[in-house]
C-alpha positions in Angstrom: 20.6 -67.1 101.6 18.2 -63.8 100.6 21.5 -62.1 99.8 23.2 -64.4 97.5 22.1 -65.7 93.9 23.6 -68.4 92.4 25.6 -68.3 89.1 26.5 -70.9 87.0 29.2 -70.3 84.5 29.4 -73.8 82.5 32.4 -73.5 79.7 34.0 -70.6 80.7 36.9 -69.3 78.3 40.5 -69.5 78.6 40.6 -68.0 82.3 38.4 -70.9 83.4 39.1 -74.2 82.2 38.5 -73.5 78.5 40.3 -72.9 75.2 37.7 -71.2 73.4 37.2 -72.5 70.6 33.7 -73.7 69.0 33.1 -76.9 68.4 35.7 -78.3 70.8 34.6 -81.3 73.4 31.8 -80.0 75.6 31.9 -76.8 74.7 35.3 -75.1 76.5 36.2 -78.0 79.3 38.3 -80.8 77.5 41.1 -82.2 79.3 43.7 -83.8 77.5 43.8 -87.8 78.5 44.8 -90.9 76.9 41.7 -91.2 75.5 41.0 -87.7 74.2 41.8 -86.6 70.8 44.7 -84.3 71.5 43.5 -80.5 71.2 46.3 -78.6 69.1 45.1 -75.2 70.5 44.2 -75.9 74.3 46.4 -73.8 76.6 48.4 -75.6 79.2 48.4 -74.6 83.2 51.4 -71.7 83.2 53.1 -71.4 86.0 52.6 -67.8 87.0 50.6 -67.0 83.7 47.3 -65.5 83.3 45.8 -68.5 81.3 45.9 -71.6 83.5 43.8 -74.3 84.0 40.7 -72.9 85.5 38.9 -69.4 87.5 40.9 -66.7 89.6 44.2 -64.8 88.4 45.6 -68.0 86.7 48.4 -68.6 89.0 49.0 -72.0 90.3 49.5 -72.7 94.3 50.5 -76.3 95.1 49.8 -77.2 98.8 52.9 -77.7 100.6 53.6 -80.2 103.8 51.1 -82.9 104.8 48.5 -81.4 102.2 50.2 -83.0 99.4 49.1 -86.3 100.7 45.2 -86.2 102.3 41.9 -86.6 100.9 39.9 -83.7 100.8 37.0 -84.2 103.4 34.1 -81.7 104.6 35.6 -79.1 106.8 38.7 -78.5 105.6 39.8 -75.0 105.6 42.2 -72.7 102.8 43.4 -69.3 103.4 42.0 -68.8 99.4 39.8 -70.1 96.9 43.3 -70.7 94.7 44.6 -72.5 97.0 41.7 -74.9 97.8 41.7 -75.2 93.6 45.6 -76.1 93.8 44.9 -78.6 96.5 41.6 -80.2 94.2 43.9 -80.6 91.5 47.1 -82.1 93.4 44.6 -84.7 94.8 43.2 -84.9 90.9 47.0 -85.6 90.0 47.5 -88.4 92.6 44.8 -90.0 91.2 44.8 -90.0 88.3 42.0 -87.0 86.5 41.7 -83.7 85.2 39.7 -80.5 87.0 38.0 -78.3 85.9 35.6 -75.3 87.3 31.7 -75.9 87.3 29.6 -73.2 89.0 29.9 -70.0 91.2 27.9 -67.9 93.5 28.5 -64.5 93.8 27.4 -61.9 96.8 24.4 -59.4 96.0 26.1 -56.9 97.7 29.2 -56.7 96.2 29.1 -59.4 93.0 32.5 -61.3 94.6 32.7 -64.7 94.1 31.9 -66.7 97.8 31.1 -70.6 96.5 32.8 -72.4 94.1 32.6 -76.0 92.7 35.6 -78.0 91.5 34.2 -80.7 89.2 35.8 -84.3 87.2 36.6 -82.9 83.4 34.0 -85.9 82.8 31.7 -84.3 84.5 27.8 -83.7 82.6 27.2 -83.8 79.5 28.0 -82.2 75.7 25.4 -80.2 74.6 25.2 -80.7 71.0 21.9 -78.1 70.7 23.8 -75.2 72.2 23.1 -72.1 70.2 26.8 -70.9 69.4 27.2 -74.5 67.3 24.1 -76.1 66.3 24.5 -73.0 63.0 28.3 -74.0 62.4 29.7 -77.1 60.2 32.4 -78.5 62.6 35.2 -79.2 60.6 36.9 -81.3 63.4 34.2 -83.2 65.7 35.7 -83.6 68.8 35.9 -87.2 70.6 33.5 -86.9 73.2 34.7 -87.3 76.5 31.8 -85.9 79.6 29.9 -89.3 81.0 28.5 -87.6 83.4 31.0 -87.9 86.2 29.7 -87.1 89.8 33.0 -86.1 91.4 33.9 -82.9 92.7 34.7 -80.4 95.5 32.5 -77.8 96.8 34.3 -74.7 98.8 32.5 -71.5 100.7 34.1 -68.3 102.2 33.8 -67.7 105.5 32.7 -64.9 107.5 36.5 -64.5 108.8 38.0 -64.9 104.5 39.0 -68.5 104.9 37.3 -70.7 102.3 35.9 -73.9 103.8 34.8 -77.3 101.6 31.5 -78.1 101.9 30.9 -81.3 100.0 33.3 -83.5 98.8 32.3 -86.8 95.8 35.4 -89.3 95.9 34.0 -91.4 93.1 34.1 -91.5 89.7 32.3 -93.5 87.0 35.0 -93.8 84.7 38.5 -95.6 84.6 41.4 -92.9 86.2 44.4 -92.4 84.2 47.9 -94.5 85.1 50.6 -92.2 86.6 53.1 -92.8 83.9 50.4 -90.7 81.5 48.5 -88.2 84.2 51.3 -85.5 82.6 48.7 -85.8 79.5 45.7 -84.5 81.2 45.0 -80.5 80.6 44.6 -79.3 84.5 48.1 -81.2 84.9 50.2 -79.6 82.2 52.3 -77.0 83.0 55.0 -75.1 81.3 57.6 -74.0 84.6 59.6 -70.5 84.7 62.9 -72.9 83.9 61.7 -74.5 81.1 59.7 -71.0 79.0 63.0 -70.1 79.6 65.4 -73.0 78.2 62.1 -73.0 74.9 62.8 -69.1 74.0 66.3 -69.8 74.1 66.1 -72.7 71.6 62.9 -71.5 69.4 65.4 -67.9 69.2 68.3 -70.8 67.6 65.9 -71.7 65.2 64.7 -74.7 66.8 61.0 -76.1 65.9 59.2 -77.6 68.6 59.7 -81.2 67.7 63.4 -80.8 68.5 62.6 -78.5 71.5 60.7 -80.8 73.6 63.6 -84.0 73.0 65.8 -81.3 74.3 63.2 -81.4 77.6 62.6 -85.1 78.0 66.7 -85.3 78.2 67.0 -82.3 80.4 64.4 -83.3 82.7 64.7 -86.9 82.6 61.6 -88.2 81.2 58.4 -86.5 79.6 56.5 -87.0 82.7 58.9 -85.2 84.2 58.8 -82.6 81.9 54.8 -81.2 82.7 53.8 -80.9 79.0 53.2 -82.0 75.7 54.6 -81.3 72.4 51.4 -79.3 71.7 51.7 -77.1 74.6 55.0 -76.6 73.4 54.6 -75.6 69.9 51.5 -73.4 71.7 53.5 -71.6 73.7 56.2 -71.2 70.5 53.4 -70.0 68.3 52.1 -67.2 71.1 55.7 -66.4 71.4 56.1 -65.4 67.7 52.5 -63.8 67.8 53.5 -61.7 70.3 56.8 -60.7 69.0 54.7 -60.0 65.8 52.2 -58.4 66.9 55.1 -55.6 68.1 57.5 -55.9 65.2 54.6 -55.4 62.9 54.2 -52.1 63.1 57.8 -51.3 62.1 57.0 -53.2 58.7 53.8 -51.3 58.3 55.7 -47.5 59.0 58.4 -49.1 56.5 55.9 -49.2 53.5 53.8 -46.1 54.4 57.6 -44.7 53.9 58.0 -46.4 50.5 54.6 -45.5 49.4 54.8 -41.6 50.4 58.3 -41.4 48.2 56.4 -43.5 45.2 52.9 -43.7 44.7 53.2 -46.8 42.7 54.7 -48.8 45.6 51.6 -50.9 46.3 50.7 -52.2 49.8 47.6 -53.6 51.7 46.9 -55.0 55.5 43.6 -56.8 55.7 41.5 -55.6 58.4 41.9 -52.2 60.4 45.5 -50.8 59.6 46.4 -49.6 62.4 45.4 -52.4 64.8 48.9 -54.2 63.4 47.4 -57.6 63.6 46.5 -58.4 60.4 47.9 -59.8 56.8 49.8 -57.5 55.0 51.0 -57.6 51.1 53.4 -55.5 49.4 54.9 -54.8 45.9 57.2 -52.1 44.3 57.3 -51.0 41.2 60.0 -53.0 39.5 58.0 -55.8 41.2 54.5 -54.5 39.5 56.7 -54.1 36.4 58.6 -57.1 35.8 55.0 -59.4 35.6 54.1 -57.3 33.0 57.1 -59.3 31.1 56.9 -62.8 33.2 54.1 -63.6 34.8 52.8 -66.1 33.2 53.6 -68.9 35.8 54.1 -67.4 38.5 55.6 -69.5 42.4 54.0 -68.8 45.7 56.5 -70.1 48.5 55.6 -70.6 51.7 58.6 -72.1 53.1 59.2 -69.3 55.7 56.6 -70.6 57.1 57.4 -73.5 58.8 58.7 -73.7 62.3 62.0 -73.9 61.5 61.4 -69.8 60.5 60.4 -67.0 62.8 59.1 -65.2 59.6 55.8 -65.7 58.5 57.3 -64.9 55.0 55.5 -65.8 51.8 57.1 -63.8 48.3 55.2 -64.6 45.0 58.3 -65.0 42.3 58.8 -65.8 38.7 61.4 -66.3 36.1 62.8 -63.6 33.6 64.5 -64.1 30.7 67.8 -65.4 32.4 65.9 -68.1 34.2 66.7 -66.1 37.0 64.3 -65.9 40.1 62.2 -62.3 39.7 59.8 -61.0 42.3 56.2 -60.2 42.0 55.6 -59.0 45.2 56.0 -60.0 49.0 53.7 -61.0 52.1 53.3 -61.2 55.4 50.9 -63.7 56.5 50.1 -63.3 60.5 47.0 -65.4 60.1 47.3 -68.2 57.8 42.9 -69.5 57.5 41.4 -69.8 54.2 39.6 -66.3 54.4 43.5 -65.1 55.0 44.8 -66.4 51.6 41.3 -65.7 49.8 42.2 -62.2 50.8 46.1 -62.1 49.9 45.4 -63.6 46.0 42.6 -61.1 45.1 45.2 -58.6 46.7 48.1 -59.5 44.7 45.5 -60.1 41.7 44.8 -56.0 42.4 48.4 -54.8 42.4 49.0 -56.9 38.9 45.9 -55.5 37.2 43.9 -58.0 37.5 45.7 -60.9 35.1 46.0 -64.1 36.4 48.7 -66.3 35.5 48.8 -68.8 33.1 50.0 -71.4 36.1 51.0 -71.1 39.4 53.2 -73.6 42.1 52.8 -73.9 45.7 53.4 -75.8 48.3 51.0 -78.6 48.9 48.4 -77.2 51.2 44.3 -77.9 51.3 43.8 -74.6 52.1 46.0 -72.9 49.6 43.9 -75.1 47.1 40.8 -74.4 47.8 41.7 -70.4 47.9 43.5 -70.8 44.2 40.4 -72.8 43.0 38.0 -69.3 44.2 40.4 -67.2 43.2 42.4 -68.1 39.9 39.4 -70.7 38.4 41.4 -70.9 35.0 45.1 -71.1 36.2 47.2 -74.3 36.0 47.7 -75.4 39.7 50.8 -77.3 40.6 52.3 -78.2 43.6 56.0 -77.9 44.2 57.2 -81.2 43.5 60.7 -81.1 45.3 58.8 -79.9 48.5 56.9 -83.0 48.2 60.3 -85.7 47.9 61.5 -83.4 50.9 57.5 -84.7 53.1 58.3 -88.0 50.9 61.8 -88.4 53.5 59.9 -87.1 56.6 56.7 -89.3 56.3 58.6 -92.5 55.1 61.8 -92.7 57.1 61.7 -95.8 58.1 61.3 -97.3 54.7 64.2 -95.3 53.1 66.4 -96.8 56.2 64.8 -100.3 55.5 64.9 -100.5 51.5 67.9 -98.1 50.2 66.7 -98.7 47.0 63.2 -97.1 47.1 64.2 -93.3 46.9 65.8 -94.2 43.5 62.9 -96.2 42.7 60.6 -93.5 43.7 62.6 -90.6 41.7 62.0 -93.1 38.7 58.8 -93.7 38.8 57.8 -89.6 39.4 60.4 -88.2 37.1 61.3 -90.5 34.0 58.1 -92.2 33.3 57.0 -90.7 29.9 53.4 -91.3 30.1 50.6 -91.5 32.1 49.6 -95.0 31.5 53.4 -96.0 32.5 53.4 -93.5 35.1 50.6 -95.4 36.9 51.8 -99.0 36.1 55.2 -97.6 37.2 53.3 -95.9 40.4 50.9 -99.8 41.2 54.8 -101.8 40.8 56.1 -99.3 43.4 53.5 -99.6 45.9 53.3 -103.1 46.1 56.8 -104.0 46.2 57.2 -102.4 49.3 53.8 -102.6 50.9 53.0 -99.5 50.9 49.5 -99.9 49.2 47.5 -98.6 52.7 50.6 -95.9 54.0 47.6 -93.1 54.1 50.0 -90.2 53.0 51.2 -91.9 50.3 47.2 -92.3 49.2 47.0 -88.9 50.1 49.8 -87.1 47.4 48.7 -90.1 44.9 45.4 -88.4 45.2 46.9 -85.3 44.1 48.7 -86.6 41.1 47.1 -84.3 38.6 48.9 -81.5 40.6 52.3 -82.5 40.7 53.7 -85.4 38.9 55.4 -83.9 35.2 53.1 -86.7 32.9 50.1 -84.4 33.5 51.8 -81.2 34.1 53.8 -81.4 30.5 50.9 -79.4 28.2 51.7 -76.6 31.0 53.9 -73.8 30.9 55.6 -73.7 34.0 59.7 -71.5 32.3 61.2 -74.5 33.2 64.7 -75.8 31.3 64.0 -79.4 32.1 61.2 -81.7 33.2 63.2 -83.8 35.4 66.4 -81.4 36.8 64.9 -78.1 39.6 64.3 -75.3 37.9 66.7 -72.2 39.4 62.9 -70.4 39.5 62.0 -72.5 42.5 65.0 -72.2 44.6 63.2 -69.0 46.7 64.5 -65.9 45.8 65.5 -65.0 49.1 68.2 -68.1 49.6 71.2 -66.8 51.6 69.7 -63.5 52.4 66.5 -64.8 55.6 67.7 -67.9 58.0 66.4 -69.6 60.8 67.4 -66.8 63.0 66.0 -63.6 61.1 64.1 -61.2 62.8 61.7 -59.1 61.9 64.2 -56.0 63.0 67.0 -57.6 60.7 64.2 -58.2 57.3 64.4 -54.8 56.5 67.8 -54.7 55.6 68.2 -58.2 54.4 65.6 -57.9 52.2 66.7 -54.9 50.4 70.3 -56.4 50.0 68.4 -59.1 48.3 66.6 -57.0 45.5 70.1 -55.0 45.2 71.3 -58.6 44.6 69.3 -59.7 42.3 68.7 -57.2 40.1 72.9 -56.8 39.9 72.6 -60.3 38.5 70.3 -59.5 36.0 72.0 -56.2 34.5 75.1 -59.0 34.5 73.5 -60.8 32.3 72.3 -58.3 30.1 75.5 -56.8 29.9 76.8 -60.1 28.6 74.0 -61.3 26.4 74.3 -57.8 24.9 78.4 -57.1 24.3 79.3 -60.9 24.0 79.0 -63.1 21.1 78.6 -67.2 21.9 80.3 -69.9 20.4 78.1 -71.8 17.4 78.9 -75.1 17.2 77.3 -75.8 13.7 76.7 -74.6 10.4 73.2 -75.0 10.6 71.9 -71.1 10.2 68.9 -71.7 12.7 71.7 -71.2 15.5 73.3 -68.4 13.8 69.4 -66.6 13.8 68.6 -67.7 17.5 72.2 -66.7 18.6 71.0 -62.9 17.9 67.5 -63.5 19.7 67.6 -65.3 22.8 69.5 -64.3 25.8 72.9 -66.6 26.6 70.8 -68.9 29.0 68.6 -69.4 27.2 70.8 -69.7 23.8 72.7 -72.4 25.6 69.8 -74.3 26.6 68.6 -74.2 22.9 72.2 -75.2 21.5 72.4 -78.2 23.9 68.8 -79.7 22.4 70.1 -78.6 18.3 73.3 -80.4 19.2 71.6 -83.1 20.6 69.6 -84.0 17.2 72.9 -85.1 16.1 72.4 -88.7 18.0 68.7 -88.1 16.6 67.1 -90.0 13.4 63.9 -89.1 12.3 61.7 -91.7 9.8 58.3 -91.0 8.5 56.0 -93.0 10.3 52.7 -92.2 9.1 51.2 -89.5 5.9 47.6 -88.6 6.6 48.1 -85.7 3.9 48.2 -83.1 5.5 50.3 -83.8 8.8 53.2 -86.2 8.5 54.2 -88.7 11.6 57.6 -89.1 12.2 59.5 -91.6 14.7 62.1 -90.4 16.3 64.7 -92.0 18.0 68.0 -92.3 18.9 70.0 -95.2 16.8 69.1 -98.9 17.6 66.9 -97.8 20.4 63.7 -97.4 18.3 61.7 -98.4 22.2 62.7 -95.3 23.3 61.0 -93.4 20.4 59.2 -90.0 21.0 56.6 -89.2 17.6 56.7 -85.7 16.1 53.8 -84.5 14.2 54.2 -82.0 11.3 51.8 -79.7 9.2 54.1 -78.5 5.7 51.8 -75.5 4.9 51.4 -74.3 8.8 54.9 -75.0 9.7 53.8 -76.8 12.8 55.2 -79.6 14.9 54.1 -80.8 18.2 56.3 -84.0 20.2 55.1 -86.7 22.5 57.9 -85.1 25.1 55.9 -81.5 25.2 59.3 -79.8 26.2 58.0 -76.6 24.1 54.5 -76.2 25.8 56.4 -76.8 29.1 59.3 -74.3 29.1 58.7 -72.5 26.0 61.7 -73.9 23.5 61.8 -76.7 21.1 63.0 -79.8 22.1 65.6 -81.9 19.7 63.3 -84.1 18.7 61.2 -81.6 16.5 64.8 -80.1 15.6 65.4 -83.7 14.4 62.3 -83.0 12.1 63.0 -80.0 10.9 66.6 -81.1 10.3 65.6 -83.9 7.5 62.5 -81.9 6.1 65.1 -78.8 4.9 63.9 -76.0 7.4 66.8 -74.0 7.8 65.3 -70.9 10.3 63.1 -71.6 13.3 59.4 -69.9 12.4 58.8 -67.1 14.7 56.1 -68.7 16.6 58.7 -70.9 18.2 60.5 -68.1 20.1 58.6 -66.6 22.2 59.2 -63.3 23.6 59.7 -63.5 26.9 62.8 -65.9 26.5 64.5 -63.5 23.9 67.0 -60.0 24.5 64.0 -57.8 24.1 61.5 -59.3 26.5 61.6 -55.8 28.4 61.6 -54.1 25.6 58.1 -53.0 23.3 59.9 -54.0 19.8 58.1 -56.4 18.6 59.9 -59.6 17.7 59.4 -59.9 14.3 60.7 -56.9 13.7 64.1 -59.1 14.3 62.9 -61.9 11.3 62.0 -59.4 9.1 65.4 -59.5 6.9 65.7 -60.7 3.8 67.2 -63.1 4.4 65.6 -65.1 7.1 61.8 -64.0 5.2 64.0 -65.8 1.6 65.2 -68.6 4.1 61.7 -69.2 5.4 59.5 -68.7 2.5 61.8 -70.9 -0.1 61.2 -73.6 2.8 57.7 -73.5 3.0 57.6 -73.5 -1.0 59.5 -76.0 -0.9 58.6 -78.5 1.5 54.8 -78.3 0.1 56.3 -79.0 -3.6 58.0 -82.0 -2.6 54.9 -83.3 -0.3 52.6 -83.1 -3.3 55.5 -84.4 -5.6 55.5 -87.5 -3.5 52.3 -87.9 -3.5 51.4 -87.3 -7.4 55.1 -89.9 -7.9 53.2 -92.7 -5.3 49.8 -92.6 -7.7 51.7 -92.3 -11.0 54.3 -95.7 -10.5 51.0 -97.9 -9.3 50.8 -98.9 -13.4 52.2 -98.4 -16.4 48.9 -96.1 -17.7 49.6 -93.8 -14.7 53.1 -93.5 -15.6 52.7 -92.7 -19.1 49.4 -90.0 -17.6 52.1 -88.9 -15.1 55.1 -88.3 -17.6 52.7 -86.6 -19.9 51.9 -84.2 -16.6 55.4 -83.4 -15.7 56.2 -82.4 -19.0 52.9 -79.9 -19.7 54.0 -78.8 -15.9 57.1 -78.5 -16.9 56.1 -76.2 -19.8 53.7 -74.2 -17.6 56.8 -73.4 -14.6 59.0 -72.0 -17.8 56.6 -70.2 -18.8 56.0 -68.9 -15.4 59.1 -67.7 -15.1 59.6 -65.6 -18.5 56.9 -64.2 -17.1 58.0 -63.3 -13.5 61.2 -62.2 -15.0 59.1 -59.4 -18.0 57.4 -58.0 -14.9 60.2 -57.6 -12.7 60.8 -54.5 -14.8 58.3 -51.7 -15.2 59.2 -48.3 -17.0 62.8 -48.9 -17.1 62.7 -49.7 -13.5 62.7 -53.1 -11.5 59.8 -53.6 -9.0 60.3 -53.0 -5.4 64.5 -52.0 -6.0 65.7 -48.5 -5.2 66.0 -45.8 -6.8 69.8 -46.0 -7.1 69.5 -49.8 -8.6 67.2 -47.8 -10.7 69.6 -45.4 -11.5 71.9 -48.2 -12.2 70.4 -49.8 -14.9 68.8 -46.7 -16.5 72.8 -45.1 -16.6 73.5 -48.5 -18.4 71.0 -48.4 -20.8 71.9 -44.6 -21.8 75.8 -45.7 -22.7 74.5 -48.3 -24.5 72.2 -45.2 -25.9 75.2 -43.5 -26.3 77.6 -45.6 -28.2 74.6 -46.1 -30.8 73.3 -42.2 -30.9 69.3 -44.1 -31.0 66.8 -44.9 -28.7 66.7 -48.5 -27.6 63.5 -50.3 -29.6 61.1 -52.7 -27.6 63.0 -55.9 -29.3 65.7 -55.1 -28.1 64.4 -53.9 -24.4 63.0 -57.8 -24.7 66.0 -59.3 -25.4 68.1 -57.3 -23.1 65.4 -59.0 -20.4 65.9 -62.4 -21.4 69.6 -62.0 -21.1 69.5 -60.4 -17.9 66.4 -63.6 -16.8 68.9 -66.4 -18.0 72.1 -64.6 -16.2 69.7 -64.9 -12.9 68.3 -68.6 -13.5 71.7 -69.2 -14.0 72.4 -67.9 -10.2 69.7 -69.5 -8.9 71.1 -72.7 -10.2 73.8 -72.0 -8.8 72.8 -71.6 -5.6 70.8 -74.3 -5.1 74.0 -76.7 -6.2 75.9 -75.0 -3.8 73.2 -74.9 -1.3 72.5 -79.2 -1.8 76.2 -79.5 -2.1 76.4 -78.1 1.5 73.4 -79.8 2.8 75.4 -83.2 2.0 78.5 -82.5 3.6 76.4 -81.7 7.1 74.3 -84.5 6.8 77.8 -86.7 6.0 79.6 -84.7 8.9 76.3 -85.8 11.0 76.2 -89.8 9.8 80.4 -89.6 10.4 79.6 -87.8 13.8 76.8 -90.6 14.9 79.1 -93.2 13.7 82.1 -91.8 15.6 79.3 -91.7 18.6 78.4 -95.6 18.6 82.1 -96.6 18.3 83.1 -94.3 21.1 80.0 -96.0 23.3 80.9 -99.6 22.0 84.8 -99.1 23.0 83.4 -97.7 26.4 81.0 -101.1 27.1 83.7 -103.2 25.8 86.5 -101.6 28.7 84.1 -101.7 31.6 82.9 -105.9 30.8 87.7 -106.1 30.3 87.6 -104.5 33.7 
């Protein structure tokens, strides 16, 4: 023994029975049996592979003939170490336990292994003080499986080159696994060559591991005959995809380098060393970066393509343009999906977008993404995609959907149709009680995250959606219809460029339609005409829908605190479904309980109904978001479109009119309380009328200075002077000051008369419009009553 030295190789890597993950049971030698927590990353034995269960070359050698039924005994000889290992593993499969390599002995002369010990996987105990784990927080602690079992087989190499059994311990100190479950043990899980071929074929067709396993079970006649688990299939597919991507990712890097060489504003970045071709990649073309300047207020991070259905770990950043169409803000390939990778990605994307974070961002329901966003975008409102949660709901609650056909409609109503937080909370409790789901783990998880996906909690934040209850076009992926389950990286480039070209064409067409066609106006409202010249066609159609919708709503004053008036807005006969609008007359600002403007950037029909009854004829500028206008991408400020004389006159006149009426109503209320206050009010009104008349005369005199009307053009002044000159020529003398004053009074009286006529015409027009609206409302009610009566008759 002087020429030999013992070496202990407990806890070897994947080639020695381990998975290489810190924090796993007993370092690296976890087995998979029915009592253990299944380890998603531990590789199974693979026929002909190099990542087998333990030791040697990784190949599996199955004993032949009578050896299959033998029990190990001292003195047995084998042609090689691998043959001995395969024999002991075959014996372990028959008996019901898993094996691994425990120790080896090497020669001092050449370092060759001359002795091996194979043990039961439950040999020894977990070492909780290992240096590699004691300073690390283990996020997912594994079940303890090592119980100090002594069962083992030791073999030594003879001078002849053969291996002989030098020791065998038969007894175990734990229960053995039943034959129908032995395929779950780690050392007995193997993916055969034919199984690999079938997995590769089905994976290429876009099938996920669950469906592939179902096909394999049907093909082989049972899960025990397949020889491996769904986790093994998933890991094999992942490793397949990883190897494929590592080879193809170089193509992507070459493409990005060429794009950057063609245009220095093309941005791309690689996590880690660029020449390794194994890190995450992000890129954004110049158009994407420019679009973010216009429409970067809300962003969707689409991780749909990370799912097993797709072969590409692809994640685009998208938004919504002024036509309501998806617009691209950059793309990423995520080879590694750890939290540190998402932190790198979000920081890199923020750098490409000039360091300006969005107001809101929408992602899939993912705890890792959530954590990264909270760190990189602490001030950004984060929302989970409601439609992804609905889709997940169908999967997690499939048994409930089958048992209770009404559950889906009730769930949708609870989430989408509740108007307040209190109503949602009450509806949710009723829902989980009615269907006995209070203890459902997944439902509890999404309920705890309700502030990130339920609409009633999100309406105070801008997400650029046209409706709270309907899915927005922005949530449809930018690349839908171009990238599918069978797309690989070689095909990606052409499809990526084709998608960009198609989206650009659609935007150009929408721009053309907006600038070269006029929408059909449905009302005589000055507000509708004003907005039709500002919004894009898509947004105007949505606004027009709200404006026409005001005809079915009644707005009545509910409260008045002096500065802010609260209106109750509801459909005729539906006061129980009322919305409340708070309107500040002086500032021309209104807020509705539905919060549609805060959520979508468009005024709701409830506020528009209040504007109608308060004589607000045009839309105040602060309610027209530039991002929804036809000039969203221009440097021209919105106010230039609102500065024409007609609009300014209407806005200023409306403000003055509403302010005076508001103060007058308060004056009338106080004056009518008693006969004394009534007399005082009349006297005050008479004095006020005299002062107003005096102010009108003074304003008329100040309108002309040195023979020119203040604020008028030279042409207007010349016309006035020319008229005066004609009169001077006819009289042969200059006009005296008295004649000038007389002429001013005459012109002033004419102007007042014209103004009065305008007010009369305007009042008559408003009266006619109101009559039309009331008539439409009555007709609508009659139609509904007829429909109800016909339905009852049927």
